[in-house]
N, C-alpha and C positions, 0 to 999 in steps of 0.2 A: 382385310375386309374393307377398310375405308369408312369414311363418314357417310351417313345417310342424311340427306336433306329433305325437309318436308316440301310437298308440292302445295302451292297456293293457287286456289281456283279463282277465276275471274268471271263472275256471273251476278245477275241481279239478286238471286237467292241461293245461298250456300248453306248446306247442312254441316255442322261441326260436332265434335265430341262434346257432350254436356259437361264432362269433367274438366277439360282443358281448352276447349274451343278450337282444337286443331281441325283444319278443313278436311272433310271426308267425301262429300259428293255435291254435285250440282243438282238443283231442283229439276232441271230439264232432263236429267238422266233417269228419272223415275219411269219405270215400265208399268208398275201397278201399285195401287194403294190398298189392295184387297188381301193383305197378308196379316197374320197374327204371329207374335213372338211370345216369349216367356213373360214379357212386361206389357203385353197388349198389342196395340196397333204397330204394324211394321210395313216397310216399303221395299219393293223389288227394284234394284238398280242395275243398269247396264255395267257401270264401272264405279269404283270407289278409289280413293287415294289415301296415302298415309296410314295404311293398316298392315298388320302382320297376320299371317294365316297360321292356324294351328294344325295339328295332325288330323288326317281324315278319319271319320268315324261314320258307321252306318246308323241311321236313326229312323225310327218309325214316326212319321209326321201325319198331319191331318190328310194330306193328299197322297200318302203312300210312303214306301221306303226310299230313302235317299242316302247318298254318301255326301256328307257336308264337312266343312272345316269352320271352326269358330274364327271370327276375325276380331282383332283388338286394335285399339288406337295405338299407333306407333309411339306417341308421345307419353301417354299416361298408363298404357297397358290395360285399360279397361275393355272388357268384351263389349262390342257394340252391335254384333249380329253374326251372320255366317255366310259362307260361300257354298253354292251348290256345285259339287264336282260331278255327280252322276244321279240321274233319275231312272228308276227301273220301269216305271209306267210310261208307255209311248206318249201319252197325252201331257206328261210333265217334262219332257225332254227340253222344252224351251227354257227351262230354268238353269240348265247346265252352263257353268261359267258365269252365272249372274250372282248378285249379292243381295242379302237382306240386311237392312239397318232398322233397328227398333226405334220407333218414334220417342219413346220415353228416355232413351239414352242419347238423344240428339238435341242440339240447339240451333237456332238460326244465327249465322255469322254474317256481319255486314262487311 
């Protein structure tokens, strides 16, 4: 399998894992701030790094039924959000392949 190296982001504002400060996403990759997670406020991102995805599961969410995968920090294994695999509602299709990170589980890394 080989070694897995963390990706280090280069940006003015970087979101990291609150537990271990591993880089997760650039502030510039936020699509929307109008999301809610289990811990409150959450952000929709185009892409994230240094995460591992769990098994897909169907979940009923505020905006309808979706197939999602939990995402965890590669370093400390804490769940930091989820990835949308499939949206059943046509108006929600834009979320497919995108990521949610929960604000409460993030820190700003310099």
